[in-house]
C-alpha positions as CSV (number, residue, x, y, z in Angstrom):
1,M,-4.4,-3.6,-13.3
2,R,-4.6,-5.0,-16.8
3,W,-5.0,-8.3,-15.3
4,F,-7.7,-7.5,-13.6
5,W,-9.2,-5.9,-16.1
6,T,-8.4,-8.5,-19.2
7,H,-10.6,-10.7,-16.8
8,Y,-13.8,-8.3,-16.0
9,M,-14.1,-6.9,-19.7
10,G,-11.8,-8.7,-21.9
11,T,-11.2,-7.0,-25.1
12,T,-13.8,-4.3,-24.9
13,L,-12.8,-0.9,-24.8
14,W,-11.0,0.1,-21.5
15,D,-12.5,3.5,-21.6
16,H,-15.9,2.5,-22.5
17,P,-18.3,3.9,-19.9
18,E,-20.5,1.5,-19.2
19,A,-17.8,-0.4,-18.0
20,S,-16.1,1.6,-16.4
21,P,-18.8,5.5,-15.3
22,L,-16.2,7.3,-14.6
23,R,-15.4,7.6,-18.6
24,A,-18.6,9.0,-19.3
25,N,-18.9,12.3,-21.1
26,D,-22.6,13.7,-19.0
27,L,-22.9,12.4,-15.5
28,S,-26.1,14.4,-14.5
29,G,-28.9,12.5,-14.5
30,I,-27.2,10.0,-12.4
31,A,-29.1,8.9,-9.5
32,P,-28.4,10.2,-5.8
33,T,-25.1,8.0,-4.9
34,W,-23.8,6.2,-1.7
35,L,-20.0,6.0,-2.8
36,M,-17.8,4.1,-1.0
37,V,-13.5,3.8,-1.8
38,C,-11.0,2.2,0.6
39,E,-7.2,3.7,1.7
40,Y,-5.7,1.0,0.8
41,D,-7.7,-0.1,-3.3
42,P,-5.3,0.6,-6.1
43,L,-9.2,2.1,-7.7
44,L,-9.2,4.7,-4.7
45,D,-8.5,7.5,-7.2
46,E,-11.3,6.7,-9.6
47,G,-13.5,6.7,-6.8
48,L,-12.3,9.9,-5.9
49,A,-12.6,11.2,-9.0
50,Y,-15.8,9.7,-9.8
51,A,-17.1,11.4,-6.7
52,E,-16.2,15.5,-7.8
53,R,-17.7,14.2,-11.3
54,L,-21.0,13.7,-10.4
55,R,-20.8,16.8,-7.7
56,E,-19.9,18.5,-10.6
57,A,-22.9,17.3,-12.6
58,G,-24.5,18.1,-10.0
59,V,-25.4,14.9,-8.0
60,S,-26.0,14.0,-4.8
61,V,-23.2,12.0,-3.3
62,Q,-22.6,10.3,0.3
63,L,-18.5,9.6,0.2
64,I,-17.5,6.9,2.1
65,H,-13.9,7.1,3.2
66,Q,-12.8,4.0,4.9
67,Q,-9.5,4.6,6.4
68,G,-7.3,1.9,7.1
69,M,-9.2,-0.2,5.1
70,I,-8.5,-2.5,0.9
71,H,-10.7,-3.1,-1.9
72,G,-12.8,-5.6,-1.2
73,F,-12.8,-5.1,2.9
74,F,-17.2,-5.2,2.2
75,R,-17.0,-8.7,2.1
76,M,-14.8,-10.1,4.3
77,G,-17.8,-9.7,7.8
78,A,-16.4,-13.1,8.9
79,V,-12.6,-11.3,9.6
80,I,-13.6,-7.2,9.6
81,D,-15.7,-5.8,12.1
82,R,-15.9,-2.8,10.7
83,T,-17.5,-4.5,8.4
84,S,-20.9,-4.6,10.5
85,T,-20.8,-1.0,10.2
86,V,-20.8,-0.4,7.0
87,Y,-23.6,-2.8,5.7
88,D,-26.3,-0.4,8.0
89,Q,-24.5,3.0,6.3
90,C,-25.5,0.6,3.0
91,A,-28.8,-0.7,4.2
92,A,-30.5,3.1,5.7
93,A,-28.8,4.5,2.4
94,L,-30.6,2.2,0.2
95,R,-34.1,2.8,2.7
96,R,-33.8,6.7,2.2
97,A,-33.1,5.8,-1.4
98,L,-36.5,3.9,-1.8
99,H,-38.8,5.9,0.6
C-alpha cells in the first residue's frame, strides 16, 4: 500500500484529510453518502470505518458491500456482469441526491 500511496500523493502527509477523509477530525456536515466497498479490497476496512465515522457524525450513509468483488471492479464492466447493476445503483443514488 505504501507504493500505491506514494504514486497517489507523493510526499504528502499520510494522515491529511483531503487525501483520506477518514482521517478528518470532524465529518459532520458531509453530504449524504453512497459508499461501495468490496470483499476482496485491501481498503475494505478503511471503507467500513469511514461509513461508521460518517454515521457517528450524523451523516446519512448508504453502504453497498460487494461480496466476491475486488478493488477496481467498477471499471471492469466489459468482463464483470455485476458491474452494470452497480452502475444502475450508483446512478439511482445520484438522481435521488440531485432531486
